[in-house]
N, CA, C and O atoms as a printed pandas DataFrame, in Angstrom:
     atom_number atom_name residue_name chain_id  residue_number  x_coord  y_coord  z_coord
0              1         N          UNK        A               1  -81.937  -23.646   34.707
1              2        CA          UNK        A               1  -81.211  -22.548   35.318
2              3         C          UNK        A               1  -79.710  -22.850   35.344
3              4         O          UNK        A               1  -78.882  -22.010   34.989
4              5         N          UNK        A               2  -79.374  -24.110   35.787
5              6        CA          UNK        A               2  -77.960  -24.481   35.840
6              7         C          UNK        A               2  -77.342  -24.491   34.444
7              8         O          UNK        A               2  -76.183  -24.114   34.270
8              9         N          UNK        A               3  -78.112  -24.919   33.463
9             10        CA          UNK        A               3  -77.611  -24.959   32.086
10            11         C          UNK        A               3  -77.280  -23.543   31.608
11            12         O          UNK        A               3  -76.239  -23.319   30.992
12            13         N          UNK        A               4  -78.175  -22.589   31.898
13            14        CA          UNK        A               4  -77.929  -21.196   31.507
14            15         C          UNK        A               4  -76.695  -20.650   32.196
15            16         O          UNK        A               4  -75.883  -19.961   31.578
16            17         N          UNK        A               5  -76.555  -20.956   33.470
17            18        CA          UNK        A               5  -75.385  -20.510   34.221
18            19         C          UNK        A               5  -74.116  -21.125   33.632
19            20         O          UNK        A               5  -73.096  -20.449   33.499
20            21         N          UNK        A               6  -74.186  -22.407   33.280
21            22        CA          UNK        A               6  -73.040  -23.088   32.666
22            23         C          UNK        A               6  -72.668  -22.457   31.338
23            24         O          UNK        A               6  -71.487  -22.263   31.050
24            25         N          UNK        A               7  -73.674  -22.132   30.518
25            26        CA          UNK        A               7  -73.412  -21.470   29.235
26            27         C          UNK        A               7  -72.820  -20.083   29.446
27            28         O          UNK        A               7  -71.916  -19.672   28.718
28            29         N          UNK        A               8  -73.323  -19.368   30.432
29            30        CA          UNK        A               8  -72.806  -18.030   30.714
30            31         C          UNK        A               8  -71.355  -18.088   31.158
31            32         O          UNK        A               8  -70.536  -17.271   30.737
32            33         N          UNK        A               9  -71.037  -19.058   32.013
33            34        CA          UNK        A               9  -69.652  -19.215   32.479
34            35         C          UNK        A               9  -68.760  -19.614   31.314
35            36         O          UNK        A               9  -67.662  -19.078   31.160
36            37         N          UNK        A              10  -69.221  -20.552   30.493
37            38        CA          UNK        A              10  -68.437  -20.983   29.328
38            39         C          UNK        A              10  -68.183  -19.799   28.402
39            40         O          UNK        A              10  -67.066  -19.609   27.922
40            41         N          UNK        A              11  -69.218  -19.005   28.153
41            42        CA          UNK        A              11  -69.068  -17.837   27.289
42            43         C          UNK        A              11  -68.079  -16.835   27.887
43            44         O          UNK        A              11  -67.224  -16.295   27.185
44            45         N          UNK        A              12  -68.208  -16.596   29.188
45            46        CA          UNK        A              12  -67.305  -15.644   29.850
46            47         C          UNK        A              12  -65.865  -16.119   29.789
47            48         O          UNK        A              12  -64.961  -15.317   29.553
48            49         N          UNK        A              13  -65.638  -17.400   29.997
49            50        CA          UNK        A              13  -64.281  -17.953   29.925
50            51         C          UNK        A              13  -63.753  -17.853   28.499
51            52         O          UNK        A              13  -62.592  -17.496   28.296
52            53         N          UNK        A              14  -64.577  -18.159   27.524
53            54        CA          UNK        A              14  -64.144  -18.084   26.124
54            55         C          UNK        A              14  -63.769  -16.662   25.746
55            56         O          UNK        A              14  -62.754  -16.445   25.084
56            57         N          UNK        A              15  -64.560  -15.707   26.151
57            58        CA          UNK        A              15  -64.272  -14.301   25.848
58            59         C          UNK        A              15  -62.985  -13.865   26.543
59            60         O          UNK        A              15  -62.120  -13.240   25.930
60            61         N          UNK        A              16  -62.866  -14.198   27.814
61            62        CA          UNK        A              16  -61.674  -13.805   28.576
62            63         C          UNK        A              16  -60.429  -14.467   28.015
63            64         O          UNK        A              16  -59.389  -13.820   27.887
64            65         N          UNK        A              17  -60.517  -15.735   27.682
65            66        CA          UNK        A              17  -59.367  -16.452   27.133
66            67         C          UNK        A              17  -58.994  -15.881   25.775
67            68         O          UNK        A              17  -57.812  -15.703   25.478
68            69         N          UNK        A              18  -59.988  -15.596   24.955
69            70        CA          UNK        A              18  -59.713  -15.023   23.632
70            71         C          UNK        A              18  -59.026  -13.680   23.733
71            72         O          UNK        A              18  -58.133  -13.378   22.942
72            73         N          UNK        A              19  -59.425  -12.877   24.686
73            74        CA          UNK        A              19  -58.824  -11.555   24.848
74            75         C          UNK        A              19  -57.371  -11.663   25.275
75            76         O          UNK        A              19  -56.527  -10.875   24.849
76            77         N          UNK        A              20  -57.087  -12.648   26.123
77            78        CA          UNK        A              20  -55.710  -12.792   26.596
78            79         C          UNK        A              20  -54.848  -13.587   25.636
79            80         O          UNK        A              20  -53.621  -13.513   25.705
80            81         N          UNK        A              21  -55.469  -14.353   24.736
81            82        CA          UNK        A              21  -54.702  -15.196   23.829
82            83         C          UNK        A              21  -54.287  -14.452   22.567
83            84         O          UNK        A              21  -53.531  -14.985   21.756
84            85         N          UNK        A              22  -54.767  -13.239   22.395
85            86        CA          UNK        A              22  -54.391  -12.494   21.199
86            87         C          UNK        A              22  -52.894  -12.266   21.172
87            88         O          UNK        A              22  -52.251  -12.073   22.204
88            89         N          UNK        A              23  -52.362  -12.293   19.974
89            90        CA          UNK        A              23  -50.937  -12.047   19.802
90            91         C          UNK        A              23  -50.651  -10.575   20.077
91            92         O          UNK        A              23  -51.474   -9.718   19.756
92            93         N          UNK        A              24  -49.489  -10.269   20.669
93            94        CA          UNK        A              24  -49.144   -8.867   20.872
94            95         C          UNK        A              24  -48.923   -8.186   19.530
95            96         O          UNK        A              24  -48.569   -8.834   18.545
96            97         N          UNK        A              25  -49.132   -6.890   19.498
97            98        CA          UNK        A              25  -48.934   -6.130   18.270
98            99         C          UNK        A              25  -47.430   -5.976   18.032
99           100         O          UNK        A              25  -46.775   -5.145   18.662
100          101         N          UNK        A              26  -46.895   -6.781   17.122
101          102        CA          UNK        A              26  -45.466   -6.764   16.852
102          103         C          UNK        A              26  -45.069   -5.677   15.869
103          104         O          UNK        A              26  -43.884   -5.519   15.577
104          105         N          UNK        A              27  -46.024   -4.931   15.356
105          106        CA          UNK        A              27  -45.680   -3.929   14.350
106          107         C          UNK        A              27  -45.548   -2.530   14.932
107          108         O          UNK        A              27  -45.683   -1.546   14.205
108          109         N          UNK        A              28  -45.285   -2.424   16.238
109          110        CA          UNK        A              28  -45.160   -1.105   16.844
110          111         C          UNK        A              28  -43.795   -0.482   16.600
111          112         O          UNK        A              28  -43.593    0.699   16.882
112          113         N          UNK        A              29  -42.857   -1.265   16.078
113          114        CA          UNK        A              29  -41.555   -0.686   15.742
114          115         C          UNK        A              29  -41.299   -0.850   14.245
115          116         O          UNK        A              29  -42.088   -1.468   13.532
116          117         N          UNK        A              30  -40.199   -0.293   13.791
117          118        CA          UNK        A              30  -39.880   -0.311   12.361
118          119         C          UNK        A              30  -39.786   -1.745   11.840
119          120         O          UNK        A              30  -40.333   -2.059   10.782
120          121         N          UNK        A              31  -39.104   -2.602   12.570
121          122        CA          UNK        A              31  -38.931   -3.986   12.122
122          123         C          UNK        A              31  -40.278   -4.702   12.009
123          124         O          UNK        A              31  -40.516   -5.441   11.054
124          125         N          UNK        A              32  -41.141   -4.481   12.974
125          126        CA          UNK        A              32  -42.463   -5.099   12.931
126          127         C          UNK        A              32  -43.302   -4.595   11.777
127          128         O          UNK        A              32  -44.013   -5.371   11.139
128          129         N          UNK        A              33  -43.225   -3.296   11.502
129          130        CA          UNK        A              33  -43.977   -2.754   10.372
130          131         C          UNK        A              33  -43.435   -3.297    9.057
131          132         O          UNK        A              33  -44.203   -3.578    8.137
132          133         N          UNK        A              34  -42.122   -3.447    8.962
133          134        CA          UNK        A              34  -41.537   -4.068    7.764
134          135         C          UNK        A              34  -42.083   -5.480    7.575
135          136         O          UNK        A              34  -42.413   -5.882    6.459
136          137         N          UNK        A              35  -42.174   -6.222    8.665
137          138        CA          UNK        A              35  -42.721   -7.579    8.586
138          139         C          UNK        A              35  -44.179   -7.548    8.130
139          140         O          UNK        A              35  -44.585   -8.366    7.304
140          141         N          UNK        A              36  -44.957   -6.624    8.654
141          142        CA          UNK        A              36  -46.357   -6.498    8.242
142          143         C          UNK        A              36  -46.458   -6.169    6.759
143          144         O          UNK        A              36  -47.319   -6.700    6.058
144          145         N          UNK        A              37  -45.584   -5.298    6.287
145          146        CA          UNK        A              37  -45.606   -4.909    4.878
146          147         C          UNK        A              37  -45.255   -6.083    3.967
147          148         O          UNK        A              37  -45.659   -6.114    2.804
148          149         N          UNK        A              38  -44.510   -7.039    4.492
149          150        CA          UNK        A              38  -44.124   -8.206    3.716
150          151         C          UNK        A              38  -45.095   -9.365    3.823
151          152         O          UNK        A              38  -44.856  -10.430    3.255
152          153         N          UNK        A              39  -46.187   -9.169    4.544
153          154        CA          UNK        A              39  -47.184  -10.232    4.711
154          155         C          UNK        A              39  -47.902  -10.488    3.390
155          156         O          UNK        A              39  -47.767   -9.721    2.436
156          157         N          UNK        A              40  -48.650  -11.554    3.350
157          158        CA          UNK        A              40  -49.400  -11.925    2.148
158          159         C          UNK        A              40  -50.362  -10.814    1.749
159          160         O          UNK        A              40  -51.060  -10.243    2.587
160          161         N          UNK        A              41  -50.385  -10.523    0.474
161          162        CA          UNK        A              41  -51.262   -9.471   -0.038
162          163         C          UNK        A              41  -52.712   -9.790    0.344
163          164         O          UNK        A              41  -53.195  -10.903    0.137
164          165         N          UNK        A              42  -53.380   -8.802    0.896
165          166        CA          UNK        A              42  -54.768   -8.972    1.319
166          167         C          UNK        A              42  -54.928   -9.385    2.774
167          168         O          UNK        A              42  -56.038   -9.358    3.307
168          169         N          UNK        A              43  -53.825   -9.769    3.427
169          170        CA          UNK        A              43  -53.915  -10.150    4.840
170          171         C          UNK        A              43  -54.109   -8.900    5.697
171          172         O          UNK        A              43  -53.886   -7.779    5.240
172          173         N          UNK        A              44  -54.523   -9.110    6.933
173          174        CA          UNK        A              44  -54.718   -7.997    7.863
174          175         C          UNK        A              44  -53.417   -7.216    8.043
175          176         O          UNK        A              44  -53.425   -5.985    8.022
176          177         N          UNK        A              45  -52.304   -7.922    8.220
177          178        CA          UNK        A              45  -51.018   -7.250    8.405
178          179         C          UNK        A              45  -50.646   -6.410    7.193
179          180         O          UNK        A              45  -50.186   -5.277    7.335
180          181         N          UNK        A              46  -50.841   -6.957    6.012
181          182        CA          UNK        A              46  -50.529   -6.244    4.770
182          183         C          UNK        A              46  -51.364   -4.963    4.667
183          184         O          UNK        A              46  -50.849   -3.893    4.343
184          185         N          UNK        A              47  -52.651   -5.098    4.947
185          186        CA          UNK        A              47  -53.540   -3.938    4.892
186          187         C          UNK        A              47  -53.195   -2.916    5.965
187          188         O          UNK        A              47  -53.214   -1.713    5.708
188          189         N          UNK        A              48  -52.878   -3.390    7.169
189          190        CA          UNK        A              48  -52.517   -2.481    8.264
190          191         C          UNK        A              48  -51.257   -1.702    7.917
191          192         O          UNK        A              48  -51.161   -0.514    8.225
192          193         N          UNK        A              49  -50.300   -2.347    7.286
193          194        CA          UNK        A              49  -49.076   -1.667    6.850
194          195         C          UNK        A              49  -49.421   -0.495    5.935
195          196         O          UNK        A              49  -48.990    0.634    6.169
196          197         N          UNK        A              50  -50.190   -0.767    4.909
197          198        CA          UNK        A              50  -50.550    0.272    3.950
198          199         C          UNK        A              50  -51.340    1.401    4.577
199          200         O          UNK        A              50  -51.122    2.570    4.258
200          201         N          UNK        A              51  -52.252    1.059    5.461
201          202        CA          UNK        A              51  -53.067    2.086    6.104
202          203         C          UNK        A              51  -52.228    2.953    7.034
203          204         O          UNK        A              51  -52.410    4.169    7.088
204          205         N          UNK        A              52  -51.321    2.335    7.756
205          206        CA          UNK        A              52  -50.473    3.098    8.676
206          207         C          UNK        A              52  -49.588    4.071    7.902
207          208         O          UNK        A              52  -49.504    5.250    8.245
208          209         N          UNK        A              53  -48.934    3.577    6.869
209          210        CA          UNK        A              53  -48.043    4.427    6.074
210          211         C          UNK        A              53  -48.841    5.537    5.389
211          212         O          UNK        A              53  -48.376    6.675    5.314
212          213         N          UNK        A              54  -50.022    5.222    4.894
213          214        CA          UNK        A              54  -50.868    6.239    4.260
214          215         C          UNK        A              54  -51.242    7.339    5.250
215          216         O          UNK        A              54  -51.239    8.519    4.902
216          217         N          UNK        A              55  -51.563    6.953    6.478
217          218        CA          UNK        A              55  -51.924    7.952    7.495
218          219         C          UNK        A              55  -50.776    8.889    7.813
219          220         O          UNK        A              55  -50.957   10.105    7.888
220          221         N          UNK        A              56  -49.589    8.319    7.999
221          222        CA          UNK        A              56  -48.414    9.152    8.267
222          223         C          UNK        A              56  -48.125   10.027    7.051
223          224         O          UNK        A              56  -47.840   11.217    7.190
224          225         N          UNK        A              57  -48.200    9.440    5.870
225          226        CA          UNK        A              57  -47.944   10.198    4.642
226          227         C          UNK        A              57  -48.925   11.333    4.429
227          228         O          UNK        A              57  -48.538   12.421    4.004
228          229         N          UNK        A              58  -50.196   11.084    4.724
229          230        CA          UNK        A              58  -51.205   12.148    4.597
230          231         C          UNK        A              58  -50.874   13.315    5.523
231          232         O          UNK        A              58  -50.945   14.475    5.117
232          233         N          UNK        A              59  -50.514   13.006    6.763
233          234        CA          UNK        A              59  -50.173   14.069    7.709
234          235         C          UNK        A              59  -48.938   14.842    7.231
235          236         O          UNK        A              59  -48.876   16.065    7.359
236          237         N          UNK        A              60  -47.973   14.128    6.687
237          238        CA          UNK        A              60  -46.767   14.792    6.194
238          239         C          UNK        A              60  -47.083   15.684    4.985
239          240         O          UNK        A              60  -46.464   16.735    4.815
240          241         N          UNK        A              61  -48.025   15.279    4.162
241          242        CA          UNK        A              61  -48.452   16.112    3.026
242          243         C          UNK        A              61  -49.178   17.367    3.513
243          244         O          UNK        A              61  -48.991   18.453    2.963
244          245         N          UNK        A              62  -49.999   17.212    4.538
245          246        CA          UNK        A              62  -50.679   18.367    5.131
246          247         C          UNK        A              62  -49.643   19.334    5.694
247          248         O          UNK        A              62  -49.756   20.546    5.510
248          249         N          UNK        A              63  -48.635   18.801    6.377
249          250        CA          UNK        A              63  -47.572   19.659    6.919
250          251         C          UNK        A              63  -46.874   20.437    5.811
251          252         O          UNK        A              63  -46.521   21.601    6.002
252          253         N          UNK        A              64  -46.670   19.810    4.660
253          254        CA          UNK        A              64  -46.007   20.483    3.546
254          255         C          UNK        A              64  -46.816   21.682    3.053
255          256         O          UNK        A              64  -46.248   22.661    2.569
256          257         N          UNK        A              65  -48.138   21.603    3.177
257          258        CA          UNK        A              65  -48.997   22.701    2.738
258          259         C          UNK        A              65  -48.788   23.957    3.581
259          260         O          UNK        A              65  -49.195   25.049    3.182
260          261         N          UNK        A              66  -48.161   23.808    4.735
261          262        CA          UNK        A              66  -47.891   24.958    5.603
262          263         C          UNK        A              66  -46.639   25.734    5.190
263          264         O          UNK        A              66  -46.350   26.790    5.753
264          265         N          UNK        A              67  -45.904   25.219    4.218
265          266        CA          UNK        A              67  -44.617   25.804    3.862
266          267         C          UNK        A              67  -44.685   27.305    3.609
267          268         O          UNK        A              67  -43.875   28.048    4.162
268          269         N          UNK        A              68  -45.595   27.760    2.817
269          270        CA          UNK        A              68  -45.680   29.181    2.517
270          271         C          UNK        A              68  -46.373   30.004    3.584
271          272         O          UNK        A              68  -46.267   31.231    3.588
272          273         N          UNK        A              69  -47.075   29.353    4.483
273          274        CA          UNK        A              69  -47.857   30.052    5.496
274          275         C          UNK        A              69  -47.090   30.317    6.783
275          276         O          UNK        A              69  -47.539   31.097    7.622
276          277         N          UNK        A              70  -45.959   29.687    6.944
277          278        CA          UNK        A              70  -45.197   29.822    8.182
278          279         C          UNK        A              70  -43.960   30.682    7.987
279          280         O          UNK        A              70  -43.388   30.708    6.897
280          281         N          UNK        A              71  -43.541   31.384    9.031
281          282        CA          UNK        A              71  -42.267   32.085    8.962
282          283         C          UNK        A              71  -41.143   31.059    8.785
283          284         O          UNK        A              71  -41.288   29.918    9.224
284          285         N          UNK        A              72  -40.044   31.433    8.163
285          286        CA          UNK        A              72  -38.952   30.492    7.899
286          287         C          UNK        A              72  -38.475   29.711    9.124
287          288         O          UNK        A              72  -38.192   28.518    9.014
288          289         N          UNK        A              73  -38.380   30.356   10.281
289          290        CA          UNK        A              73  -37.924   29.646   11.478
290          291         C          UNK        A              73  -38.905   28.546   11.882
291          292         O          UNK        A              73  -38.491   27.455   12.275
292          293         N          UNK        A              74  -40.185   28.829   11.786
293          294        CA          UNK        A              74  -41.195   27.826   12.131
294          295         C          UNK        A              74  -41.199   26.701   11.097
295          296         O          UNK        A              74  -41.370   25.533   11.447
296          297         N          UNK        A              75  -41.011   27.052    9.832
297          298        CA          UNK        A              75  -40.992   26.039    8.775
298          299         C          UNK        A              75  -39.854   25.039    8.990
299          300         O          UNK        A              75  -40.005   23.858    8.675
300          301         N          UNK        A              76  -38.727   25.495    9.518
301          302        CA          UNK        A              76  -37.595   24.592    9.748
302          303         C          UNK        A              76  -37.996   23.433   10.656
303          304         O          UNK        A              76  -37.511   22.315   10.482
304          305         N          UNK        A              77  -38.868   23.686   11.615
305          306        CA          UNK        A              77  -39.338   22.624   12.504
306          307         C          UNK        A              77  -40.345   21.715   11.809
307          308         O          UNK        A              77  -40.277   20.493   11.939
308          309         N          UNK        A              78  -41.268   22.305   11.081
309          310        CA          UNK        A              78  -42.322   21.535   10.413
310          311         C          UNK        A              78  -41.756   20.724    9.244
311          312         O          UNK        A              78  -42.227   19.622    8.964
312          313         N          UNK        A              79  -40.762   21.263    8.574
313          314        CA          UNK        A              79  -40.192   20.619    7.382
314          315         C          UNK        A              79  -39.684   19.216    7.678
315          316         O          UNK        A              79  -39.679   18.357    6.796
316          317         N          UNK        A              80  -39.262   18.981    8.897
317          318        CA          UNK        A              80  -38.762   17.657    9.285
318          319         C          UNK        A              80  -39.869   16.603    9.261
319          320         O          UNK        A              80  -39.603   15.402    9.224
320          321         N          UNK        A              81  -41.103   17.074    9.282
321          322        CA          UNK        A              81  -42.255   16.174    9.273
322          323         C          UNK        A              81  -43.152   16.419    8.061
323          324         O          UNK        A              81  -44.374   16.288    8.141
324          325         N          UNK        A              82  -42.522   16.779    6.933
325          326        CA          UNK        A              82  -43.287   17.089    5.727
326          327         C          UNK        A              82  -42.689   16.373    4.520
327          328         O          UNK        A              82  -41.485   16.124    4.459
328          329         N          UNK        A              83  -43.555   16.050    3.564
329          330        CA          UNK        A              83  -43.104   15.545    2.271
330          331         C          UNK        A              83  -43.715   16.417    1.189
331          332         O          UNK        A              83  -44.850   16.877    1.316
332          333         N          UNK        A              84  -42.963   16.640    0.133
333          334        CA          UNK        A              84  -43.464   17.428   -0.991
334          335         C          UNK        A              84  -43.649   16.507   -2.189
335          336         O          UNK        A              84  -43.049   15.434   -2.262
336          337         N          UNK        A              85  -44.464   16.927   -3.100
337          338        CA          UNK        A              85  -44.833   16.066   -4.211
338          339         C          UNK        A              85  -46.169   15.414   -3.887
339          340         O          UNK        A              85  -46.775   15.689   -2.852
340          341         N          UNK        A              86  -46.612   14.557   -4.774
341          342        CA          UNK        A              86  -47.897   13.882   -4.568
342          343         C          UNK        A              86  -47.743   12.374   -4.785
343          344         O          UNK        A              86  -48.297   11.816   -5.732
344          345         N          UNK        A              87  -46.983   11.720   -3.895
345          346        CA          UNK        A              87  -46.813   10.275   -4.065
346          347         C          UNK        A              87  -48.107    9.520   -3.786
347          348         O          UNK        A              87  -48.913    9.918   -2.946
348          349         N          UNK        A              88  -48.282    8.425   -4.510
349          350        CA          UNK        A              88  -49.432    7.553   -4.241
350          351         C          UNK        A              88  -49.164    6.762   -2.962
351          352         O          UNK        A              88  -48.030    6.698   -2.486
352          353         N          UNK        A              89  -50.204    6.169   -2.422
353          354        CA          UNK        A              89  -50.027    5.339   -1.235
354          355         C          UNK        A              89  -49.114    4.151   -1.538
355          356         O          UNK        A              89  -48.297    3.757   -0.705
356          357         N          UNK        A              90  -49.261    3.588   -2.729
357          358        CA          UNK        A              90  -48.397    2.459   -3.110
358          359         C          UNK        A              90  -46.937    2.899   -3.172
359          360         O          UNK        A              90  -46.045    2.152   -2.771
360          361         N          UNK        A              91  -46.695    4.103   -3.670
361          362        CA          UNK        A              91  -45.319    4.613   -3.735
362          363         C          UNK        A              91  -44.765    4.856   -2.338
363          364         O          UNK        A              91  -43.592    4.587   -2.080
364          365         N          UNK        A              92  -45.600    5.364   -1.432
365          366        CA          UNK        A              92  -45.158    5.576   -0.047
366          367         C          UNK        A              92  -44.787    4.240    0.596
367          368         O          UNK        A              92  -43.751    4.118    1.249
368          369         N          UNK        A              93  -45.637    3.255    0.403
369          370        CA          UNK        A              93  -45.388    1.923    0.958
370          371         C          UNK        A              93  -44.072    1.370    0.429
371          372         O          UNK        A              93  -43.260    0.848    1.193
372          373         N          UNK        A              94  -43.862    1.485   -0.883
373          374        CA          UNK        A              94  -42.643    0.958   -1.491
374          375         C          UNK        A              94  -41.417    1.714   -1.004
375          376         O          UNK        A              94  -40.357    1.115   -0.817
376          377         N          UNK        A              95  -41.542    3.017   -0.796
377          378        CA          UNK        A              95  -40.418    3.805   -0.268
378          379         C          UNK        A              95  -40.010    3.293    1.105
379          380         O          UNK        A              95  -38.818    3.182    1.395
380          381         N          UNK        A              96  -40.992    2.977    1.960
381          382        CA          UNK        A              96  -40.686    2.440    3.289
382          383         C          UNK        A              96  -40.056    1.052    3.181
383          384         O          UNK        A              96  -39.082    0.759    3.874
384          385         N          UNK        A              97  -40.597    0.207    2.328
385          386        CA          UNK        A              97  -40.067   -1.149    2.155
386          387         C          UNK        A              97  -38.628   -1.095    1.627
387          388         O          UNK        A              97  -37.793   -1.904    2.030
388          389         N          UNK        A              98  -38.339   -0.159    0.739
389          390        CA          UNK        A              98  -36.972   -0.007    0.212
390          391         C          UNK        A              98  -36.027    0.561    1.262
391          392         O          UNK        A              98  -34.868    0.154    1.341
392          393         N          UNK        A              99  -36.510    1.489    2.059
393          394        CA          UNK        A              99  -35.689    2.171    3.059
394          395         C          UNK        A              99  -35.345    1.253    4.228
395          396         O          UNK        A              99  -34.204    1.246    4.691
396          397         N          UNK        A             100  -36.309    0.484    4.707
397          398        CA          UNK        A             100  -36.170   -0.301    5.922
398          399         C          UNK        A             100  -34.953   -1.214    6.014
399          400         O          UNK        A             100  -34.204   -1.125    6.987
400          401         N          UNK        A             101  -34.732   -2.081    5.045
401          402        CA          UNK        A             101  -33.595   -2.995    5.146
402          403         C          UNK        A             101  -32.229   -2.287    5.156
403          404         O          UNK        A             101  -31.241   -2.852    5.625
404          405         N          UNK        A             102  -32.180   -1.085    4.652
405          406        CA          UNK        A             102  -30.925   -0.320    4.623
406          407         C          UNK        A             102  -30.632    0.361    5.956
407          408         O          UNK        A             102  -29.553    0.924    6.141
408          409         N          UNK        A             103  -31.589    0.314    6.889
409          410        CA          UNK        A             103  -31.451    1.044    8.151
410          411         C          UNK        A             103  -31.776    0.167    9.362
411          412         O          UNK        A             103  -32.706    0.471   10.108
412          413         N          UNK        A             104  -31.020   -0.915    9.564
413          414        CA          UNK        A             104  -31.287   -1.779   10.723
414          415         C          UNK        A             104  -31.081   -1.058   12.059
415          416         O          UNK        A             104  -31.601   -1.492   13.087
416          417         N          UNK        A             105  -30.328    0.034   12.041
417          418        CA          UNK        A             105  -30.132    0.799   13.274
418          419         C          UNK        A             105  -31.437    1.426   13.769
419          420         O          UNK        A             105  -31.534    1.826   14.930
420          421         N          UNK        A             106  -32.429    1.512   12.900
421          422        CA          UNK        A             106  -33.721    2.100   13.262
422          423         C          UNK        A             106  -34.807    1.055   13.532
423          424         O          UNK        A             106  -35.935    1.424   13.857
424          425         N          UNK        A             107  -34.504   -0.207   13.411
425          426        CA          UNK        A             107  -35.533   -1.243   13.516
426          427         C          UNK        A             107  -36.251   -1.259   14.855
427          428         O          UNK        A             107  -37.440   -1.573   14.899
428          429         N          UNK        A             108  -35.582   -0.935   15.933
429          430        CA          UNK        A             108  -36.220   -0.967   17.256
430          431         C          UNK        A             108  -36.963    0.328   17.580
431          432         O          UNK        A             108  -37.648    0.410   18.600
432          433         N          UNK        A             109  -36.834    1.326   16.731
433          434        CA          UNK        A             109  -37.504    2.615   16.965
434          435         C          UNK        A             109  -38.986    2.501   16.610
435          436         O          UNK        A             109  -39.386    1.596   15.879
436          437         N          UNK        A             110  -39.801    3.428   17.134
437          438        CA          UNK        A             110  -41.227    3.411   16.788
438          439         C          UNK        A             110  -41.436    3.463   15.286
439          440         O          UNK        A             110  -40.693    4.133   14.568
440          441         N          UNK        A             111  -42.436    2.761   14.822
441          442        CA          UNK        A             111  -42.690    2.653   13.384
442          443         C          UNK        A             111  -42.856    4.008   12.703
443          444         O          UNK        A             111  -42.472    4.172   11.545
444          445         N          UNK        A             112  -43.423    4.974   13.413
445          446        CA          UNK        A             112  -43.608    6.306   12.816
446          447         C          UNK        A             112  -42.270    6.925   12.452
447          448         O          UNK        A             112  -42.167    7.613   11.437
448          449         N          UNK        A             113  -41.243    6.694   13.263
449          450        CA          UNK        A             113  -39.916    7.241   12.976
450          451         C          UNK        A             113  -39.420    6.715   11.636
451          452         O          UNK        A             113  -38.912    7.481   10.817
452          453         N          UNK        A             114  -39.562    5.430   11.412
453          454        CA          UNK        A             114  -39.114    4.842   10.154
454          455         C          UNK        A             114  -39.891    5.348    8.955
455          456         O          UNK        A             114  -39.308    5.631    7.909
456          457         N          UNK        A             115  -41.198    5.462    9.100
457          458        CA          UNK        A             115  -42.017    5.940    7.983
458          459         C          UNK        A             115  -41.658    7.386    7.654
459          460         O          UNK        A             115  -41.493    7.734    6.485
460          461         N          UNK        A             116  -41.538    8.224    8.675
461          462        CA          UNK        A             116  -41.180    9.629    8.450
462          463         C          UNK        A             116  -39.826    9.721    7.748
463          464         O          UNK        A             116  -39.683   10.456    6.771
464          465         N          UNK        A             117  -38.844    8.988    8.235
465          466        CA          UNK        A             117  -37.507    9.041    7.624
466          467         C          UNK        A             117  -37.545    8.561    6.172
467          468         O          UNK        A             117  -36.949    9.184    5.294
468          469         N          UNK        A             118  -38.238    7.468    5.924
469          470        CA          UNK        A             118  -38.307    6.922    4.567
470          471         C          UNK        A             118  -38.986    7.888    3.603
471          472         O          UNK        A             118  -38.504    8.112    2.493
472          473         N          UNK        A             119  -40.099    8.454    4.032
473          474        CA          UNK        A             119  -40.834    9.356    3.142
474          475         C          UNK        A             119  -40.094   10.669    2.936
475          476         O          UNK        A             119  -40.072   11.206    1.829
476          477         N          UNK        A             120  -39.489   11.185    3.999
477          478        CA          UNK        A             120  -38.720   12.433    3.876
478          479         C          UNK        A             120  -37.525   12.266    2.959
479          480         O          UNK        A             120  -37.199   13.157    2.174
480          481         N          UNK        A             121  -36.879   11.124    3.063
481          482        CA          UNK        A             121  -35.716   10.855    2.212
482          483         C          UNK        A             121  -36.130   10.769    0.738
483          484         O          UNK        A             121  -35.379   11.170   -0.152
484          485         N          UNK        A             122  -37.310   10.251    0.499
485          486        CA          UNK        A             122  -37.782   10.049   -0.876
486          487         C          UNK        A             122  -38.423   11.310   -1.468
487          488         O          UNK        A             122  -38.256   11.594   -2.654
488          489         N          UNK        A             123  -39.147   12.055   -0.650
489          490        CA          UNK        A             123  -39.843   13.265   -1.129
490          491         C          UNK        A             123  -39.538   14.461   -0.236
491          492         O          UNK        A             123  -40.438   14.980    0.425
492          493         N          UNK        A             124  -38.291   14.903   -0.207
493          494        CA          UNK        A             124  -37.951   16.051    0.665
494          495         C          UNK        A             124  -38.575   17.343    0.137
495          496         O          UNK        A             124  -38.855   17.480   -1.053
496          497         N          UNK        A             125  -38.778   18.265    1.038
497          498        CA          UNK        A             125  -39.244   19.597    0.653
498          499         C          UNK        A             125  -38.023   20.510    0.532
499          500         O          UNK        A             125  -37.088   20.419    1.329
500          501         N          UNK        A             126  -38.041   21.368   -0.448
501          502        CA          UNK        A             126  -36.938   22.306   -0.613
502          503         C          UNK        A             126  -37.117   23.468    0.347
503          504         O          UNK        A             126  -38.222   23.740    0.817
504          505         N          UNK        A             127  -36.029   24.140    0.629
505          506        CA          UNK        A             127  -36.075   25.279    1.554
506          507         C          UNK        A             127  -36.931   26.394    0.983
507          508         O          UNK        A             127  -37.060   26.543   -0.232
508          509         N          UNK        A             128  -37.516   27.178    1.890
509          510        CA          UNK        A             128  -38.379   28.305    1.497
510          511         C          UNK        A             128  -37.592   29.386    0.825
511          512         O          UNK        A             128  -38.157   30.405    0.429
């Protein structure tokens, strides 16, 4: 009985310690996402970078599909969060990696801000 209790306590301490020992997510801002994108190919950080940028890019492509369906005034708001064209995920990632070092003023901003700016700059939508 004592052995089981000892194992249970050891397991509980290990789980609790592991949960608190995890590194904080440093990629919540532009600078952190840039660092993740520069990680070793195949690493968790490298993959997370690509997945995050792909998700933002997909949403921006969906927003672009609204261009003809919205009145011009409404499109002006959506256009800020849209990309036109059909870039690959690798191209989106590279656009962010190229954009980031040129914009240190944005490094402390949320990572989504940097991705949106990078993709919009690379694949802007023309006015309706």
